C-alpha positions as CSV (number, residue, x, y, z in Angstrom):
1,X,-17.8,-10.8,-15.0
2,X,-20.1,-7.9,-13.9
3,X,-20.6,-5.6,-16.9
4,X,-22.0,-2.9,-14.7
5,X,-18.5,-2.1,-13.7
6,X,-17.1,-1.8,-17.3
7,X,-16.7,1.9,-17.1
8,X,-15.5,2.1,-13.4
9,X,-12.0,1.9,-12.1
10,X,-11.7,-1.3,-10.2
11,X,-9.3,-0.7,-7.3
12,X,-7.9,-3.2,-4.7
13,X,-6.5,-1.7,-1.5
14,X,-4.8,-4.1,0.9
15,X,-5.1,-3.6,4.6
16,X,-8.1,-1.4,3.9
17,X,-10.2,-2.0,7.0
18,X,-8.5,0.8,9.0
19,X,-6.0,3.6,8.9
20,X,-4.5,4.9,5.7
21,X,-5.8,1.9,3.7
22,X,-9.4,2.6,4.7
23,X,-9.1,6.3,4.1
24,X,-7.7,5.5,0.6
25,X,-10.5,3.1,-0.1
26,X,-13.0,5.8,0.9
27,X,-11.4,8.4,-1.2
28,X,-11.2,6.2,-4.3
29,X,-14.9,5.3,-3.9
30,X,-15.7,9.0,-3.5
31,X,-14.0,9.6,-6.9
32,X,-16.1,6.9,-8.6
33,X,-14.0,3.8,-8.3
34,X,-15.3,0.4,-7.4
35,X,-13.2,-0.4,-4.3
36,X,-12.2,-3.8,-3.2
37,X,-11.5,-3.6,0.5
38,X,-8.7,-6.1,1.2
39,X,-8.7,-7.3,4.8
40,X,-7.2,-10.2,6.7
41,X,-10.3,-10.2,8.9
42,X,-13.3,-10.7,6.7
43,X,-15.7,-9.2,9.3
44,X,-13.7,-6.0,9.6
45,X,-13.4,-5.8,5.9
46,X,-17.1,-6.0,5.4
47,X,-17.7,-3.4,8.0
48,X,-15.5,-1.0,6.2
49,X,-17.0,-1.8,2.8
50,X,-20.5,-1.4,4.3
51,X,-19.6,2.0,5.6
52,X,-18.3,3.1,2.2
53,X,-21.6,1.9,0.6
54,X,-23.6,3.8,3.2
55,X,-21.8,6.9,2.1
56,X,-22.8,6.3,-1.5
57,X,-19.6,4.5,-2.7
58,X,-19.3,1.2,-4.5
59,X,-17.3,-1.2,-2.3
60,X,-16.9,-4.9,-1.7
61,X,-14.9,-6.7,0.9
62,X,-12.2,-9.2,-0.2
63,X,-10.6,-11.5,2.3
64,X,-6.9,-11.1,1.8
65,X,-3.9,-12.0,4.0
66,X,-0.8,-10.8,2.2
67,X,1.3,-13.5,4.0
68,X,-0.9,-16.4,2.9
69,X,-0.5,-17.4,-0.8
70,X,-3.7,-19.4,-0.8
71,X,-5.6,-16.4,0.5
72,X,-4.0,-14.2,-2.2
73,X,-4.9,-16.7,-4.9
74,X,-8.5,-16.9,-3.8
75,X,-8.7,-13.1,-3.9
76,X,-7.3,-13.0,-7.4
77,X,-9.8,-15.6,-8.5
78,X,-12.7,-13.8,-6.9
79,X,-11.7,-10.5,-8.6
80,X,-11.3,-12.2,-12.0
81,X,-14.7,-13.9,-11.8
82,X,-16.5,-10.8,-10.7
83,X,-14.8,-8.1,-12.6
84,X,-12.5,-9.7,-15.2
85,X,-9.7,-7.1,-14.6
86,X,-8.0,-4.9,-12.0
87,X,-7.2,-1.2,-12.8
88,X,-5.4,-0.2,-9.6
89,X,-3.6,-2.0,-6.9
90,X,-2.7,-0.1,-3.7
91,X,-0.3,-2.2,-1.6
92,X,-1.0,-0.6,1.7
93,X,-0.9,-3.5,4.2
94,X,2.2,-3.2,6.4
95,X,3.5,-3.6,9.9
96,X,6.2,-2.0,12.0
97,X,7.1,-5.1,14.0
98,X,6.7,-3.0,17.2
99,X,2.9,-3.2,17.6
100,X,1.2,0.1,18.4
101,X,4.3,2.2,19.4
102,X,5.7,5.6,18.7
103,X,8.9,5.4,16.6
104,X,11.1,6.2,19.6
105,X,9.6,3.2,21.5
106,X,9.9,0.7,18.6
107,X,11.5,-2.6,19.4
108,X,13.3,-2.8,16.0
109,X,15.4,0.3,16.7
110,X,19.0,-0.8,17.2
111,X,20.6,-3.1,14.6
112,X,22.9,-4.8,17.1
113,X,20.1,-5.7,19.4
114,X,17.2,-6.4,17.1
115,X,15.3,-9.7,17.3
116,X,15.8,-11.4,14.0
117,X,12.3,-12.8,14.2
118,X,11.0,-9.2,14.2
119,X,13.0,-8.4,11.0
120,X,11.7,-11.5,9.3
121,X,8.1,-10.8,10.3
122,X,8.3,-7.2,9.0
123,X,9.9,-8.2,5.7
124,X,7.3,-11.0,5.2
125,X,4.5,-8.4,5.2
126,X,6.1,-5.2,3.9
127,X,8.2,-6.8,1.1
128,X,7.4,-10.4,0.3
129,X,3.7,-9.8,0.8
130,X,3.8,-6.9,-1.8
131,X,5.6,-9.2,-4.3
132,X,3.1,-12.0,-3.7
133,X,0.0,-9.9,-4.1
134,X,1.4,-7.9,-7.1
135,X,2.4,-11.1,-9.0
136,X,-1.0,-12.7,-8.3
137,X,-2.8,-9.6,-9.5
138,X,-0.6,-8.8,-12.6
139,X,-2.7,-11.0,-15.0
140,X,-5.7,-8.9,-14.0
141,X,-3.8,-5.6,-14.2
142,X,-2.6,-6.5,-17.7
143,X,-6.3,-6.7,-18.7
144,X,-6.7,-3.1,-17.8
145,X,-6.2,-0.3,-20.4
146,X,-4.6,1.9,-17.7
147,X,-3.3,-0.2,-14.8
148,X,-1.6,1.5,-11.8
149,X,0.3,0.1,-8.8
150,X,1.0,2.1,-5.7
151,X,3.3,0.8,-3.0
152,X,3.0,2.4,0.4
153,X,6.5,3.3,1.6
154,X,7.9,5.8,4.1
155,X,10.2,8.8,4.2
156,X,12.2,6.6,6.5
157,X,12.9,4.4,3.5
158,X,15.3,7.0,2.2
159,X,19.0,6.0,2.5
160,X,19.9,9.6,1.7
161,X,18.0,10.9,4.7
162,X,19.2,8.1,7.0
163,X,22.8,8.5,6.0
164,X,22.9,12.2,6.8
165,X,24.4,12.6,10.3
166,X,22.4,15.8,10.6
167,X,19.3,14.3,9.1
168,X,15.9,13.8,10.6
169,X,16.3,10.1,11.3
170,X,19.7,9.9,12.9
171,X,18.1,9.7,16.4
172,X,15.5,7.2,15.3
173,X,17.3,4.0,14.2
174,X,15.2,1.2,12.7
175,X,16.7,-2.1,11.9
176,X,13.5,-3.7,10.5
177,X,10.8,-1.3,9.4
178,X,12.9,1.3,7.6
179,X,15.0,-1.3,5.8
180,X,11.9,-3.1,4.7
181,X,10.6,0.0,3.1
182,X,13.9,0.7,1.5
183,X,13.7,-2.8,0.0
184,X,10.2,-2.1,-1.1
185,X,11.4,1.0,-2.9
186,X,13.9,-1.2,-4.8
187,X,11.2,-3.7,-5.7
188,X,9.0,-0.9,-6.9
189,X,11.7,0.3,-9.4
190,X,12.1,-3.3,-10.6
191,X,8.4,-3.6,-11.4
192,X,8.3,-0.1,-13.0
193,X,11.2,-1.0,-15.3
194,X,9.5,-4.3,-16.3
195,X,6.0,-2.9,-16.8
196,X,6.8,0.5,-18.3
197,X,6.5,-0.8,-21.9
198,X,3.0,-2.1,-21.1
199,X,1.9,1.3,-19.8
200,X,1.5,0.1,-16.3
201,X,2.7,2.8,-13.9
202,X,4.3,1.7,-10.6
203,X,5.3,4.1,-7.9
204,X,6.3,4.1,-4.2
205,X,4.3,6.6,-2.2
206,X,5.3,8.0,1.3
207,X,2.1,9.3,3.0
208,X,4.0,11.2,5.7
209,X,3.7,10.9,9.5
210,X,0.0,9.9,9.6
211,X,-1.9,9.3,12.8
212,X,-2.4,5.5,12.8
213,X,-2.0,2.5,15.0
214,X,1.4,1.6,13.5
215,X,3.0,4.6,15.3
216,X,0.9,4.5,18.4
217,X,-1.4,7.2,17.0
218,X,1.4,9.8,17.3
219,X,1.2,11.0,13.7
220,X,0.6,14.6,12.7
221,X,-1.6,14.0,9.6
222,X,-5.1,12.5,9.4
223,X,-5.4,9.4,7.3
224,X,-7.8,11.3,5.0
225,X,-5.0,13.8,4.2
226,X,-2.7,11.1,3.1
227,X,-5.4,9.3,1.1
228,X,-6.0,12.2,-1.3
229,X,-2.5,11.9,-2.8
230,X,-2.6,8.1,-2.8
231,X,-5.8,8.2,-4.7
232,X,-4.2,10.6,-7.2
233,X,-1.4,8.0,-7.8
234,X,-3.9,5.2,-8.2
235,X,-5.7,7.2,-10.9
236,X,-2.8,8.6,-12.7
237,X,-3.1,9.7,-16.3
238,X,-0.9,7.9,-18.9
239,X,1.8,10.7,-18.8
240,X,2.2,10.3,-15.0
241,X,5.4,9.2,-13.3
242,X,6.6,5.6,-12.9
243,X,9.4,4.1,-10.9
244,X,9.3,7.1,-8.6
245,X,9.6,7.6,-4.8
246,X,7.1,10.3,-4.1
247,X,5.2,12.2,-1.4
248,X,2.5,14.8,-1.7
249,X,5.2,17.5,-1.6
250,X,7.1,15.9,-4.6
251,X,9.9,13.4,-5.3
252,X,11.9,12.1,-2.3
253,X,15.7,11.3,-2.3
254,X,16.4,7.6,-2.6
């Protein structure tokens, strides 16, 4: 264990070599955290970590594929040996199943025509990957005096919004991505209920329509804009919310 980090927040961000994940890692580092840049590609992870260090932050790349249990276990072992604990876990890694495509061009759109392989792939990353990483990191989070878990979801996870015939998503069906984020919200509530008595706060955060590869770079917000609120949730005080579905503008309807 590195005692130099005893007073720093140790934060792991998955999928942190680009997009919202990288911006969140940068913001956490700017606010004094030691950031572990989780990346499936070790080279890209190190590039991102090096850039954060060049800007004065404390960052280290951690090879982590959220769909590979052996990779997850190696990452947990590395964090334990180097830091002895984990204070914040930001489950950011996620896919749309449509590659780099605007929502209206996504291949997962219509339930009656969706490729089941796409649905399985999306759930594997967006739901099962979050469960696998969270469970592997929980022993380390339980060593923290103020552990926080932030799961990256979407406004499109809202059943209330999708069920409204006049709502914003009626014209944008999604049979894989949106249901995966709805499931992630449900999982988030389960973890929050389980861990509430231990003081571990768990929330689902919708960053908004951010300009990233997952939507073909059609988003309206810069990743850095989303990262500010995500960093807030990763650094919540003890009286902060848990089991909530949140955006920077406030709670969202389930």
